[in-house]
C-alpha positions in Angstrom: 35.9 49.9 -24.1 39.8 51.1 -22.8 40.9 47.4 -21.3 43.5 49.4 -19.0 41.2 52.1 -17.4 38.8 52.5 -14.6 35.2 52.8 -15.1 32.2 54.6 -13.3 28.8 52.9 -14.5 25.0 52.9 -13.2 22.3 50.6 -13.3 19.3 51.0 -14.1 16.1 49.2 -14.3 14.5 48.5 -17.6 10.9 49.9 -16.5 9.1 52.0 -19.0 10.9 54.9 -16.9 14.3 53.5 -15.7 15.3 54.0 -12.5 19.1 54.2 -11.0 19.6 51.6 -8.7 23.3 50.8 -8.3 26.5 53.1 -9.1 30.1 51.4 -9.5 33.7 51.5 -10.4 35.6 49.0 -12.1 38.1 47.5 -14.8 36.8 46.2 -18.1 36.1 42.8 -16.4 33.8 44.1 -13.5 32.0 46.2 -16.1 31.2 42.9 -18.2 30.3 41.0 -15.1 26.5 41.5 -13.7 26.9 39.7 -10.0 26.9 42.5 -7.4 25.0 41.8 -4.1 21.8 40.2 -2.9 19.6 43.8 -3.3 21.8 44.1 -6.8 20.5 41.3 -8.0 16.6 41.3 -6.5 15.9 44.4 -8.4 17.7 43.2 -11.7 15.5 40.1 -11.5 12.6 41.7 -10.5 12.8 44.9 -13.2 15.4 43.9 -15.7 19.0 45.7 -15.6 20.7 48.0 -18.3 24.0 49.4 -18.0 25.4 52.8 -18.2 29.0 53.7 -18.4 29.0 57.5 -17.6 33.1 58.0 -17.0 36.3 56.4 -18.3 39.7 57.3 -17.4 43.3 56.0 -16.0 43.1 58.0 -12.7 41.4 56.0 -10.0 41.1 59.1 -7.9 38.9 60.4 -10.3 36.4 57.6 -10.7 36.1 57.3 -6.8 35.2 61.1 -6.7 32.6 60.5 -9.2 31.3 57.2 -7.9 30.5 59.1 -4.7 28.7 62.1 -6.5 26.5 59.6 -8.4 25.7 57.8 -5.0 24.7 61.0 -3.4 22.9 62.3 -6.6 20.9 59.7 -7.7 20.3 58.5 -4.1 21.6 54.7 -4.9 23.8 51.8 -3.1 
């Protein structure tokens, strides 16, 4: 992981067939942390939690655009 970059990530359940339930952006510290909001916490506790980084860049406009695209495509929050 690159510390001075922006990341786009997707959180999936750890069920037999994983489901995406959250798309987020942030820096290295945000990627390492798992607390988000109440809904995220309930889903993670009930179904498990796995984070996948889908994009790394130094240009913040790119991550914001990609986050919006993924939220729409995956129908997440």
